[in-house]
C-alpha positions in Angstrom: 0.0 0.0 0.0 1.3 3.4 -0.9 2.7 5.7 1.9 2.3 9.5 2.1 5.0 11.7 3.5 5.6 15.4 3.6 8.9 17.0 2.6 9.1 20.5 4.0 10.9 23.0 1.8 12.8 26.1 2.8 10.5 29.1 3.2 10.8 31.9 0.7 10.2 35.6 1.4 6.7 35.6 0.0 5.5 32.4 1.6 2.5 32.8 3.9 2.9 29.2 5.1 5.8 26.7 4.9 6.1 25.2 1.4 6.1 21.4 1.1 6.0 18.5 -1.4 3.8 15.5 -1.0 5.8 12.3 -1.4 3.9 9.1 -2.3 6.1 6.0 -2.2 5.5 2.2 -2.4 3.0 3.1 -5.2 1.7 0.3 -7.2 1.8 1.5 -10.8 -1.3 1.6 -13.0 -1.5 2.5 -16.6 0.1 6.0 -17.1 -2.3 8.2 -19.0 -2.2 12.0 -19.3 -5.3 12.3 -17.1 -3.7 10.2 -14.3 -0.5 12.2 -14.5 -2.4 15.5 -14.3 -4.4 14.2 -11.3 -1.2 14.4 -9.1 -0.7 18.0 -10.0 -4.4 18.7 -9.3 -4.0 17.1 -5.9 -0.9 19.2 -5.2 -2.8 22.4 -6.1 -5.8 21.4 -3.9 -3.7 20.7 -0.8 -1.3 23.6 -1.3 1.8 21.4 -2.1 4.4 22.6 -4.6 4.3 19.2 -6.2 3.4 15.5 -5.7 6.3 13.1 -6.2 5.3 9.4 -6.8 7.8 6.5 -6.5 7.4 2.7 -6.7 10.4 2.3 -4.3 10.5 3.2 -0.7 11.8 6.8 -0.1 12.9 7.6 3.4 12.9 11.2 4.4 15.1 11.5 7.5 13.3 14.6 8.7 10.1 12.5 9.0 11.6 10.0 11.4 9.4 10.3 14.5 11.4 8.0 16.7 12.8 9.9 19.6 15.9 8.7 21.5 17.1 10.2 24.7 20.3 9.2 26.3 21.2 10.3 29.8 23.9 9.3 32.3 22.5 8.5 35.8 24.2 9.7 39.0 25.7 6.1 39.4 27.3 6.2 36.0 24.8 4.0 34.2 23.5 5.1 30.9 19.8 5.4 30.5 18.3 5.2 27.0 14.7 6.0 26.3 13.3 5.4 22.9 9.8 6.6 22.0 8.0 5.5 18.9 4.7 6.9 17.7 1.7 4.7 17.3 0.5 5.5 13.8 -1.8 2.6 13.4 -4.6 3.6 11.1 -2.9 6.9 10.1 -2.3 5.9 6.5 -5.8 4.7 6.0 -7.1 8.0 7.4 -4.9 10.1 5.2 -5.8 8.0 2.1 -9.5 8.4 2.9 -9.0 12.2 3.1 -7.0 12.2 -0.2 -9.8 10.2 -1.9 -12.4 12.7 -0.6 -10.3 15.6 -2.0 -9.9 13.8 -5.3 -13.7 13.3 -5.5 -14.3 16.9 -4.8 -11.9 17.9 -7.5 -13.6 15.6 -10.0 -17.0 17.0 -9.0 -15.8 20.5 -9.5 -14.4 19.7 -12.9 -17.6 18.1 -14.0 -19.4 21.3 -12.9 -17.0 23.4 -14.9 -17.6 21.3 -18.1 -21.4 21.9 -18.1 
């Protein structure tokens, strides 16, 4: 199943909010048609992303690693390591549902423009 990630970009002088790119990886390819390719750009415009990048392979964005590790030396000289990992169960499904809703709204809007 495809994963969604956000790649934050450096802010420019005229940016009213931080720019970002939506990265979709582990994407299972379907037939590439012009309408499918433009759909990604439409999605980028709808969510305010600068672009949508789609990859079949896994792309790891180090800034998106949510694992926190804290190392501290105790008074007795022992080292204490604390590792915190987020519980993101269901997150991908929630995001994919919202993306599907946004895509449906875009398609409905386009149908309304063609009339």
